[in-house]
N, C-alpha and C positions, 0 to 999 in steps of 0.2 A: 504494500500500500504506500506508494511513493507520494500520493497526494495528501496524506494525513499529516497535519502539522505537529500535533502532539499526541502522545499516548494517552489512552483513557485513564490510566493510573495516575499520570501526572496531573491531569485535569481534576481528578477526584481528590488528590492531595491538596491542591490549591483551593478547591471548593471547601474542603474540611477546615483549612486554616481560616478561610473567610467566615465560615459558620462560627468558629471559635471567637473570632474578632467581633462578630455581631453579638454573641452572648456576653462578651466582656463589655461592649458598649451599652447593651441593654441593662447590665448590672449597674453601670455608672449612671445611666439615665434614672433608674429607680432610686439610687442614692441621692441624686440631685433633686428629684421630685420630693423625696422625704424631707430633705433640707428646706426646700421651698415651703412645704407645709408647716414645718417648725417655725420658719420666719413669719408665716401668715398668722400663726398662733400668737407670736410676739407682737405683731401689729394689732391684733384684736385686744390683747392685754393692754397695750399702750393706749388704745382708743378708750377702753373701759376706764383706765386710770387717769385719763386726761393728759397723757404725755404727748407733747407736740414735737419734740426733737427726738426722732427715732434713731437710735444709735446703730441700728442694724440695716439702714438703707443701703449702705455700701456693700454689705454682704448680699443683700437681695439682688442688686445690680450685677454683682460678680456671678452669683448663682444663675441668674437669668441668662447671662452671656454664655456660661458653661453649658446650660441646657440647650441653647440654640446651637452652639458648636457641636455638641454631642449628637443632636438630632441630625445635623448635616453629615456627621461621620456615619451614623447608622444608614442614612439614605445612600451615601456613596458605597458603603459595604453591600447593601442590598442590590444596588445596581451591578456591582462586581459579581455578586452571586448569580444574578440573572444572566450575566454574560457567560459565566462558567457553565450554567445550565444549557445555554444555547450551544456553546462549544462542545459540551458533552453529548448533546443530542445529535449534532452534526457528526461527531466521531463515531457514535453508535451506528448511525445510518451508513457511514463509510465502511464499517466493519461488516455490515449485513450483505 
């Protein structure tokens, strides 16, 4: 099969590494969302206590930026996974 660009095993290994990276990014996303929830609780407490100067606004902005960046990472990884799936499909058809 001279037309085949990569072996199926190589594609599967790259696919597995991408799945692992997605799992890690999803774990980070959960951690960041939990942190965001904790910061919202602090906001509610401050509002209840009449505090106007929120000491954790910087942490919220930082967490929001990290959430956005992590979401972009997940999207890139999912696109890569889809490309591996397409490559794997083509390789399997080539082998048939």
